[in-house]
C-alpha positions as a Markdown table, in Angstrom:
| # | Residue | x | y | z |
|---|---|---|---|---|
| 1 | Met | 0.0 | 0.0 | 0.0 |
| 2 | Lys | 1.3 | 3.5 | -0.9 |
| 3 | Arg | 1.5 | 6.3 | 1.6 |
| 4 | Lys | 0.8 | 9.9 | 0.7 |
| 5 | Val | 3.0 | 12.4 | 2.7 |
| 6 | Gly | 2.7 | 16.1 | 3.0 |
| 7 | Tyr | 3.6 | 19.0 | 5.2 |
| 8 | Thr | 2.4 | 22.4 | 6.4 |
| 9 | Trp | 4.8 | 25.3 | 6.7 |
| 10 | Gln | 4.0 | 27.2 | 9.9 |
| 11 | Leu | 6.6 | 30.0 | 9.9 |
| 12 | Arg | 4.1 | 32.8 | 9.9 |
| 13 | Glu | 2.2 | 31.4 | 13.0 |
| 14 | Val | 5.5 | 30.9 | 14.9 |
| 15 | Met | 6.6 | 34.4 | 14.0 |
| 16 | Ala | 3.4 | 35.8 | 15.3 |
| 17 | Gln | 3.8 | 34.0 | 18.6 |
| 18 | His | 7.1 | 35.9 | 19.0 |
| 19 | Gln | 5.6 | 39.3 | 18.0 |
| 20 | Ile | 7.3 | 39.3 | 14.6 |
| 21 | Phe | 4.6 | 40.3 | 12.1 |
| 22 | Thr | 6.5 | 41.2 | 8.9 |
| 23 | Ala | 9.2 | 39.6 | 6.7 |
| 24 | Thr | 11.2 | 42.8 | 6.9 |
| 25 | Glu | 11.6 | 42.3 | 10.6 |
| 26 | Leu | 13.1 | 38.9 | 10.0 |
| 27 | Val | 15.8 | 40.1 | 7.5 |
| 28 | Pro | 18.2 | 41.7 | 10.0 |
| 29 | Leu | 17.8 | 38.8 | 12.4 |
| 30 | Leu | 18.8 | 36.3 | 9.7 |
| 31 | Arg | 21.7 | 38.6 | 8.7 |
| 32 | Glu | 23.0 | 38.6 | 12.3 |
| 33 | Arg | 23.2 | 34.8 | 12.0 |
| 34 | Gly | 25.1 | 34.9 | 8.7 |
| 35 | Ile | 22.1 | 34.3 | 6.4 |
| 36 | Asp | 22.0 | 36.9 | 3.6 |
| 37 | Leu | 18.6 | 36.7 | 1.9 |
| 38 | Ser | 17.0 | 39.6 | 0.1 |
| 39 | Ala | 13.7 | 41.0 | 1.4 |
| 40 | Ser | 11.8 | 39.4 | -1.4 |
| 41 | Gln | 13.4 | 36.0 | -0.6 |
| 42 | Val | 12.4 | 36.3 | 3.0 |
| 43 | His | 8.9 | 37.4 | 2.0 |
| 44 | Arg | 8.5 | 34.3 | -0.1 |
| 45 | Leu | 9.8 | 32.2 | 2.8 |
| 46 | Val | 7.2 | 33.7 | 5.1 |
| 47 | Ser | 4.2 | 33.9 | 2.8 |
| 48 | Gly | 4.6 | 30.7 | 0.9 |
| 49 | Thr | 5.5 | 27.0 | 1.4 |
| 50 | Pro | 9.1 | 26.3 | 0.5 |
| 51 | Glu | 9.8 | 23.2 | -1.6 |
| 52 | Arg | 13.5 | 23.2 | -0.4 |
| 53 | Leu | 15.2 | 24.9 | 2.5 |
| 54 | Ser | 18.8 | 25.1 | 3.6 |
| 55 | Leu | 19.5 | 23.5 | 7.0 |
| 56 | Gln | 21.5 | 26.7 | 7.8 |
| 57 | Val | 18.3 | 28.8 | 7.2 |
| 58 | Met | 16.2 | 26.3 | 9.2 |
| 59 | Ala | 18.8 | 26.5 | 12.1 |
| 60 | Ala | 18.8 | 30.3 | 12.0 |
| 61 | Leu | 15.0 | 30.4 | 12.1 |
| 62 | Cys | 14.9 | 28.0 | 15.0 |
| 63 | Asp | 17.5 | 30.1 | 16.9 |
| 64 | Ile | 15.6 | 33.4 | 16.2 |
| 65 | Leu | 12.2 | 32.0 | 17.2 |
| 66 | Ser | 13.5 | 29.7 | 20.0 |
| 67 | Cys | 11.7 | 26.7 | 18.4 |
| 68 | Thr | 12.5 | 23.3 | 16.8 |
| 69 | Pro | 12.1 | 22.3 | 13.2 |
| 70 | Ala | 9.0 | 20.4 | 14.2 |
| 71 | Asp | 7.4 | 23.7 | 15.3 |
| 72 | Leu | 8.0 | 25.1 | 11.8 |
| 73 | Val | 7.0 | 22.0 | 9.7 |
| 74 | Ala | 3.9 | 19.9 | 10.6 |
| 75 | Thr | 4.0 | 16.6 | 8.6 |
| 76 | Thr | 1.1 | 14.4 | 7.5 |
| 77 | Ala | 0.9 | 10.9 | 6.2 |
| 78 | Glu | -2.0 | 8.8 | 5.1 |
| 79 | Asn | -2.7 | 5.6 | 3.2 |
| 80 | Ala | -3.4 | 6.1 | -0.5 |
| 81 | Gly | -5.1 | 2.8 | -1.2 |
| 82 | Val | -6.3 | 1.4 | -4.5 |
| 83 | Arg | -9.8 | 2.3 | -5.5 |
| 84 | Lys | -12.1 | -0.7 | -5.4 |
| 85 | Thr | -15.6 | -1.3 | -6.7 |
| 86 | Ala | -18.7 | -1.8 | -4.5 |
| 87 | Thr | -18.2 | -5.5 | -4.5 |
| 88 | Gly | -14.6 | -5.2 | -3.2 |
| 89 | Glu | -13.0 | -6.4 | -6.4 |
| 90 | Leu | -10.6 | -4.5 | -8.6 |
| 91 | Pro | -12.3 | -2.7 | -11.4 |
| 92 | Ala | -12.5 | -4.7 | -14.7 |
| 93 | Pro | -10.7 | -3.2 | -17.8 |
| 94 | Pro | -13.1 | -1.6 | -20.2 |
| 95 | Ala | -14.7 | -4.0 | -22.7 |
| 96 | Asn | -13.6 | -3.7 | -26.3 |
| 97 | Val | -10.6 | -1.5 | -25.7 |
| 98 | Ala | -9.8 | -1.4 | -29.5 |
| 99 | Lys | -12.8 | 0.8 | -30.1 |
| 100 | Leu | -11.2 | 3.4 | -27.8 |
| 101 | Arg | -8.0 | 3.7 | -29.8 |
| 102 | Pro | -7.8 | 6.2 | -32.6 |
| 103 | Arg | -7.6 | 4.9 | -36.2 |
| 104 | Ala | -4.5 | 5.6 | -38.2 |
| 105 | Ala | -4.7 | 8.5 | -40.6 |
| 106 | Arg | -4.6 | 7.8 | -44.3 |
| 107 | Ile | -2.7 | 10.3 | -46.4 |
| 108 | Leu | -4.1 | 10.6 | -49.9 |
| 109 | Pro | -2.0 | 12.0 | -52.8 |
| 110 | Asp | -2.9 | 15.4 | -54.1 |
| 111 | Ala | -5.3 | 15.3 | -57.0 |
């Protein structure tokens, strides 16, 4: 059985708990820890959900916000089972599959 995993980025909520309400407030705090990100990069980090994140940036955020990575990223996992029919059997392939395929085009010479 396959598992579907996901995550929720909670940086904005953790920032609010520490009275930091804008991305621009975060820029100098990151710079103090050797992380030089532009204001727009920090804004995307705060307002969006990052696909990738440097561990140095994660460590700096955890230091600034006195939290752990688990406070910033909430993970989820659930079973992604195979769809079954009402009888509990796997669905049967469609009958007469050949009818579903397109026919080959015939190219006729110019008249």
